N, C-alpha and C positions, 0 to 999 in steps of 0.2 A: 515454443512460441516466442520466447524471449532469450536472446543470446547477447552477452556482453563480453567483449574481448579487449584486453589491454587498457581498461579504463583508468585514467589518471586525472585527478582533480586537484587543483591548487587553490588555496585561499590566500591571495597575495604570495609571499615567498614560501608559505607552508604547504607541504604536500599532504592533503587530507586523505587521498586514495592513490595507490600506486600500482599500476599494472594489473588490475583486477579482471579475472575471467569468471563468469558465472552464467548459468542458464536455468530457465524455468521451462519445463517440458509440458506439453498438453496434459491436463488432468492433475497437475501437481500443485501442491502448496510448498513453498520453499522459504526457510527462515534465513535471515541475515542477522547474525549475532555478534556480540563483542561488548567490551566495556564502554563506558561513556568516552567519547572522543576517538573511538576506533575508526570512524569514517562511514558509519552505516547511513546516517541521514544524508551525507554528501553523495553517497552512491545513488540513493533513490532520486535525489534532486537532479543529479547529472543524467540519469537514465530518462527522466521525464522532462528534461530540458529546463528545469527551474533554475539551474545554474549551468554555466558552460564548462564542459570538460576540457582539460588541456590536450588530451589525446584519447584515442580508443574508438571502438565501433560498437554501436548498439543496433541489433536487428530485431524486428518484430515480425514473426512468422516468415523468417528468411529475408525480409526486406530491410536493407539498411535505412536508418532514419536520416542519415546525412546531416544537413544543417537545418533541419526543420525546427521551428520554435515550439514552445510548450503547447500553444493552442492547436497547432497542426498535429502534433503527436497525440494529443487527446482525441482529435477527430479520427485518427487512425485506430483508436481503441486502447491506447496505453494510458490508463487513468491512475491518478496518484491521490491518496488521502494523506496529506502531510500531518506531521505532529502539530498539536495545538488546536485541533477541532475548529477549524476556521469556517464559521458560518456567517452569512450576511445578517448582521444584528437587527436591521430594520425590516427585514422580510420575515414572513411567517414560515413555519415549518414547511407548509405546502408550497409556498413560493420558492423557498430554498431548493426544494426538490425539482420544481419545474424549470428553474433557470439552467439546469444541467442539460436540458434538451439540445442546446446548441453544440455540445460536445459529440452528439451522435452523428452530426453532419449528414452525409448521404446514406449512412447506415441506419438512419432513424426509423424508417418504416411508417412514418405518418402519425396522426393523432391516436389512432387505435393502438399502435404499439406503445405510445407514450402512456396511455391510460393503463395498459397491461403492466407496464413497468412500475407505475405508481402502485397498482394493486399488489405487486410482488414486494415492493419496499414496505408497505404497510403490513403485509403478511409476515415479513421477516421481523419487523419491529412494531408489534401491535401498540406499544406505548405511543408511538408517533401519530397513529390514527386519532387518538384522543387529544393530541396536542397540535393538530394540523393548523389551527389558527393562532397559535402562540408565537410571538416574535422571537427572533434569535437571541436577543439580549436577555430574555427571561428563561432561557433553558439552563438546566444543570449541565455539568460536564459530561455526564453519561448520555443525556438526551442529545446534546450537541454532537457527540461522537456518532451516535446513531444517524443523525441527519447527515453528517459528513460522509459516512459510508453509503447511506441511501442515495445521496446526491451523485456519488461516483457510479453507482449501479444504474442510475438514470441515463448515464452516458453510454450504456451498453459496452462495458469494457471487454476487450479481448484478453488483457492481462491487467490485474489490479495490484497496485503497489500500496502498502499500508505502513505508515511510520508510527510505531508505538501506540497501537490502538487501545491498550489497557492503561496507559500512563495516567496516574492520578485518579483512577476510578475506584469506586467501592467494589468489594468482591462480588456482590450479587450482580452488579452492572457488568463487570468483566465476564461473568458467566453468561449473561445474555448476549453480549457482543460476540463472544467466542462461539456460542451456539449458532448465531447467525452466520459467522464466518465458515463454520463447518458445513452449512448448507450452501453457501455461496461457492465454496471451492469445488463442489460437485459439478459446476458448469463453467467456472471462471478460474484459470490459473492465478495463483497468488504469490507475490513476493513480499514477505512480511519482516519488518524490523521490529524486534521485541526485546526488551531488557529482561523480561521474565522468561528464561530459557525453558523452564518446565512447561509453561503454557504453550510456547512455540512448538515444543516437541510433541505435545498432544495433538496439535493441528497439522503439522507439517510432515512431509515425507523425507525431506533432506534439509541440510543446513550448511551454510558457509559461515565461518567464524573469522572476523577481522581482528587484527591487532596492529595498532598504529598505522592504519590505512592499508595494510597488506594482508593477503590471505594467509591465515595461520592454520586452519583446519577446514576440511570439507568431508562430508559423508552423510550416511543415512541418520535419521533422527534416532533410531534404535541403537546405532553404533556409537553415536557421540554422547548420548544422554549419560550424565554423571561421570564421565571419564576424567582421569587426572589431567589429560591434555586440555580438555575443555575448561576445567577450573583454572589451569595455568594461563590460558589465553585471556581470561578475565582479570587475573591478578598481576600479570607482568606486562 
């Protein structure tokens, strides 16, 4: 579904990502791991066009994205939940979910499909149904994360990118978020950036490990879990 070839990203003179190749196949959840500053967030941002790549090719379902901007990429079904749980503070939970309908574009399926998607989001995150009239500024970190993921699902993603979905959340909330992601991955391929590699390995089939912007390791979750090479990638 998603193939990245030779991705290089610079922030000014600094190379954040260098010549990265990765892919997410249909039915997969794939983790992108590494220490802070390894280039994980820059990789997701370049794939979704939130930042410009210096070079490289991104294909969605075999189709090169070319020079399309972030809004066009989202309408094709490549949806990104960035780090920081960015919700519209003056909109309610329900309104935050509804605004994502524009990302569906021609794939939207009309009002009936929108209502069905809303029902799915509230089923995945029952807490949000009780909070549907609460403004974004009044949400806890965990509630805002659920809204951010739900809003992406309202865009009918063909591939979903998630950046640090567990960051700063209480353990019980992390459990709820990952339980929802386990259900989501049954129908939507995932590319997940996660600092907690143990959590990522529970969810994901395969993983790529970055070190200083370059690919250090790649393999199955079972093959990489707890290996000395994985530990070394985080520490060097």
